[in-house]
Structures are given as structure tokens and as C-alpha cells.
C-alpha positions, 0 to 999 in steps of 0.5 A: 500500500502506498503512503499517499494516494497517487495522482498520475497524469497521462498525455496520450500522444502518437495516435496519428503517427501510429496510423500513418505508419500503417497507412491508415487515416488518423481516425484509426489511430484514435480508435486504437488509442481508445482501446489502449486506454482501457488497458492503461486504466486497469494498469493504474488500478493494479498499481494502486493509483487513486487519481488518473488524469488523461489529456483527451482533447485540448483547447488547441485541438480545435485547430485540427481538421474538421473531419478529425475533430468531428470524429473525436466528438463522435467518440465522446458521444458514442464511447464514454457512456457505452463503457459504463459496465467497465467503469462499474465493474472496476469502481471507476469514478468519472470526472471532467476538467475543461469547458464542455460548453462548445461540445455537441449536445449528444457528447455533453449528455453522454459525459454528464450521464456517465459522471452521474452514473459513476459518482459513487465509485471509489476505486479510482478517480478517472479525470478526463481533460476535455476542451482543457488547457492549463492556462484557461484553467488558471484564468477561469479560476482567477475570474471566479475568485474575483467575481466572488469578492476575493482580494488576496489571490494566493495559490491556495485561493486560486486552486480552491476555484478549480473544477475539482479542488478535491483532486490533489495535485498531480505527482507524476506526468507521463507522455507517450510518443517521444515528445518532451513538453507539457502542451498546456496540461495541468500547468498549475498543479505540475509545479512539483510533479515528476516527468516521464517521457516515453518513446512508445506511441500511445496505441501501443501502450498497455498495463505494463507501461503504467508499471514502468512509469511508476517504477521510474517514479519510485526512484525519484526523490521529491524535495519540493524546494527543500533538502532531504 
């Protein structure tokens, strides 16, 4: 048993490159990535991860082709709620961060229905970042605080206006596909997070990759600005 409840963040990258290497459309890569996601969630559960945050769709992803964006919106509409038996069987509670308002109505309904249906599950909290950006998250929290009359905007006050302040800051962020950047993911909460960058493309990930990430993390010494 871990001394603390671990929060793992994953930047799921490489779906397009995986598809291109197989002479398939980018949409095929997203579908393959969705299949790998279930394996990764089970890997997180088996490794006693309590909080798992996934970068599903960023505020910048709207810049992609209309075909790709529409396909991703369709996945949100058709796949999130349809996996309800999987969530219930494994005690997965679904939360989201990000602005869902621009999403199609059927996608919003599927997401909100899933959140409601899984609200009592407590094995793992699966936080989906959809239409999410770290800068936007901070900006929205600050604006909410000001509107509420806050005058001393400390980091603690700002964070209290996040969508889910009960979810602790991320401990370790891993990114697939060899890219070495955060891409606007969890900017506020990653202040003292550890980072693991992996070359394997996201659709090729499975349970063992979660174990490898956490094994590497276990050898890190977190000082939080102090000395140990």
C-alpha cells in the first residue's frame, strides 16, 4: 500500500503517427488509442493509483481538421457512456476538467450521464481533460475568485476555484510518443510533479507501461524546494 494516494497524469500522444505508419487515416489511430486506454486504466488500478488524469482533447485541438475533430466528438458521444459496465465493474469514478460548453449536445449528455452514473465509485478517480488547457484553467479560476469578492489571490485561493479542488495535485506526468513538453496540461498543479517521457506511441501502450512509469517514479526523490 502506498503512503499517499497517487495522482498520475497521462498525455496520450502518437495516435496519428501510429496510423500513418500503417497507412491508415488518423481516425484509426484514435480508435486504437481508445482501446489502449482501457488497458492503461486497469494498469493504474493494479498499481494502486487513486487519481488518473488523461489529456483527451485540448483547447488547441480545435485547430485540427474538421473531419478529425468531428470524429473525436463522435467518440465522446458514442464511447464514454457505452463503457459504463467497465467503469462499474472496476469502481471507476468519472470526472471532467475543461469547458464542455462548445461540445455537441449528444457528447455533453453522454459525459454528464456517465459522471452521474459513476459518482459513487471509489476505486479510482478517472479525470478526463476535455476542451482543457492549463492556462484557461488558471484564468477561469482567477475570474471566479474575483467575481466572488476575493482580494488576496494566493495559490491556495486560486486552486480552491478549480473544477475539482478535491483532486490533489498531480505527482507524476507521463507522455507517450517521444515528445518532451507539457502542451498546456495541468500547468498549475505540475509545479512539483515528476516527468516521464516515453518513446512508445500511445496505441501501443498497455498495463505494463503504467508499471514502468511508476517504477521510474519510485526512484525519484521529491524535495519540493527543500533538502532531504
